matplotlib code that plots the C-alpha trace (Angstrom):
import matplotlib.pyplot as plt

x = [-22.7, -21.9, -18.9, -15.3, -16.6, -19.2, -16.7, -14.1, -16.9, -18.0, -14.4, -13.6, -16.9, -16.1, -12.4, -13.7, -16.2, -13.5, -11.2, -13.8, -14.6, -10.9, -10.6, -13.7, -12.3, -8.9, -10.3, -12.5, -9.2, -7.3, -10.0, -10.0, -6.2, -6.7, -4.7, -4.4, -3.1, -2.2, -0.8, 1.2, 0.8, 2.4, 5.7, 9.1, 7.9, 5.8, 9.3, 11.2, 13.5, 16.3, 15.7, 16.4, 13.9, 13.1, 12.5, 9.9, 6.4, 5.3, 7.7, 7.0, 3.2, 3.9, 6.0, 3.4, 0.4, 2.5, 3.5, -0.2, -0.6, -1.9, -0.7, -0.1, 1.8, 2.4, 3.4, 4.9, 4.1, 5.9, 7.8, 10.2, 9.0, 5.7, 2.6, -1.0, -1.6, 1.3, -0.1, -3.6, -2.0, -0.5, -3.9, -4.3, -1.5, -3.4, -2.8, -5.7, -6.6, -5.4, -7.9, -6.7, -4.5, -2.9, -1.9, -0.1, -1.3, 2.2, 0.6, 3.8, 5.2, 2.3, 3.2, 7.0, 5.5, 3.1, 0.1, -1.2, -4.6, -5.0, -4.3, -7.9, -9.4, -6.8, -7.2, -11.1, -10.0, -7.5, -10.1, -12.6, -10.1, -9.2, -12.7, -13.3, -10.6, -12.4, -10.1, -10.5, -8.5, -6.9, -5.1, -2.0, -2.1, 1.7, 1.0, -1.7, 0.8, 4.1, 3.5, 3.9, 7.0, 9.8, 8.8, 11.8, 10.0, 11.9, 9.9, 11.6, 15.1, 17.6, 15.9, 12.6, 10.7, 11.3, 10.1, 12.6, 12.8, 10.8, 8.2, 7.8, 7.2, 4.7, 2.7, 2.6, 1.3, -1.5, -2.3, -2.5, -6.1, -7.3, -5.9, -7.5, -10.9, -10.6, -9.6, -12.5, -15.0, -13.3, -14.1]
y = [63.1, 64.4, 65.1, 63.7, 63.1, 60.6, 58.9, 58.7, 57.2, 54.7, 53.6, 53.2, 51.2, 48.9, 48.6, 47.7, 45.3, 43.6, 43.3, 41.7, 39.2, 38.3, 37.8, 35.7, 33.6, 33.2, 32.4, 29.7, 28.3, 28.4, 26.7, 23.9, 23.7, 21.7, 19.1, 15.8, 12.7, 10.1, 6.5, 5.0, 1.3, -1.4, -3.2, -2.0, 0.5, 2.3, 2.1, 3.8, 0.7, 1.8, 5.7, 8.2, 8.7, 12.2, 10.6, 8.0, 8.8, 9.1, 11.8, 13.5, 13.4, 15.1, 17.7, 18.3, 18.8, 21.1, 23.1, 23.7, 24.9, 21.7, 20.7, 17.1, 14.3, 11.0, 8.1, 5.1, 1.5, -0.6, -3.8, -4.8, -8.2, -8.2, -10.0, -8.7, -11.0, -9.0, -5.8, -6.9, -7.8, -4.4, -2.6, -3.0, -0.5, 2.3, 5.3, 7.1, 10.1, 8.9, 10.3, 8.6, 5.4, 5.0, 1.4, -0.9, -4.5, -6.2, -8.1, -8.8, -10.2, -12.5, -13.6, -14.3, -16.2, -18.3, -16.8, -14.6, -16.2, -14.3, -10.8, -9.8, -11.2, -9.6, -6.3, -6.4, -6.9, -4.2, -1.8, -3.0, -2.7, 0.8, 1.9, 0.2, 2.5, 5.6, 6.3, 6.5, 3.9, 4.7, 2.0, 2.9, 1.8, 1.3, -0.9, 1.5, 4.4, 3.0, -0.3, -3.9, -4.8, -6.9, -5.6, -3.5, -0.3, 2.9, 3.6, 0.7, 0.4, -2.0, -4.8, -4.1, -4.3, -1.1, 2.3, 5.1, 8.4, 9.9, 7.2, 7.8, 11.7, 10.4, 8.4, 11.2, 13.7, 11.3, 10.9, 14.6, 15.2, 11.7, 12.6, 15.9, 14.5, 11.5, 14.0, 16.3, 13.2, 11.9, 15.3]
z = [-11.1, -14.4, -16.5, -15.4, -11.8, -13.0, -15.4, -12.6, -10.3, -12.9, -13.6, -9.8, -9.3, -12.3, -11.0, -7.6, -8.9, -11.1, -8.2, -6.0, -8.8, -9.2, -5.4, -5.3, -8.1, -6.6, -3.1, -4.8, -6.4, -3.1, -1.5, -4.1, -3.8, -0.4, 1.1, -0.7, 0.8, -1.7, -1.3, -4.2, -3.8, -5.9, -6.9, -8.4, -10.9, -8.1, -6.3, -9.2, -9.4, -11.7, -11.3, -8.5, -5.9, -7.3, -10.8, -9.7, -10.7, -6.9, -6.4, -9.8, -9.0, -5.7, -7.5, -10.2, -7.9, -5.6, -8.6, -9.2, -5.6, -3.8, -0.4, -1.8, 0.0, -1.8, 0.4, -1.3, -0.1, -2.7, -2.7, -5.6, -7.0, -5.5, -6.7, -6.8, -3.7, -2.0, -3.0, -1.7, 1.4, 1.9, 1.6, 5.3, 5.8, 4.0, 6.2, 8.0, 6.0, 2.7, 0.0, -3.0, -3.7, -7.0, -7.4, -9.7, -9.3, -9.9, -12.5, -14.6, -11.4, -11.2, -14.7, -13.6, -10.5, -12.4, -11.0, -13.7, -13.3, -10.0, -11.1, -11.9, -8.9, -6.9, -8.6, -7.4, -4.0, -4.0, -5.3, -2.7, 0.2, -0.9, -0.9, 2.5, 3.8, 2.6, -0.3, -4.1, -6.2, -9.4, -11.2, -12.9, -16.5, -17.5, -20.5, -21.9, -21.3, -22.0, -23.9, -22.8, -20.7, -22.4, -25.9, -26.7, -26.2, -25.6, -22.4, -20.5, -19.1, -20.7, -18.6, -20.6, -17.1, -15.3, -16.4, -17.6, -16.0, -19.1, -18.7, -14.9, -15.8, -18.3, -15.7, -13.3, -15.7, -16.7, -12.9, -11.9, -13.3, -12.2, -8.7, -8.6, -9.6, -7.2, -4.3, -4.9, -4.8, -1.5, 0.3]

ax = plt.figure().add_subplot(projection="3d")
ax.plot(x, y, z, "-o")
ax.set_aspect("equal")
plt.show()
């Protein structure tokens, strides 16, 4: 082919090759945007005490993942005032098919109940139990992200214990890449 016909043929071929490449790229992204089943396990901050259900980090996390195209479901198993022993006790209720468990040990409740010495041992038991259920554990680091409770920090409600809506959003945003990485590992 020569002249305009050759140019048109090369342009059509280049366009078609580009379209196929884009399709393959998009198809790969859609395949990665699989179903993700997450359990939020913990105490009152996991429950979203003091904020609306839609403002709590588990709901925010689910919304953020869905906005990225993932079929994400976050189930909450949280008890206000629970200790790390109570959180560990509820690991036997991890639903089948759960890929990731984002958990809060309830360690500040341990302190309030005079059992702060048990928190780290219970954290290890929680992680082990989550793995035994075939899920990936992710500890939610409230203190690292928001600051210590009862410190007068702006990230907490007036009680100094429970996260503000803005802090819940910050926790959820922090968790998104960790959840995605853990979900890929659990496949």
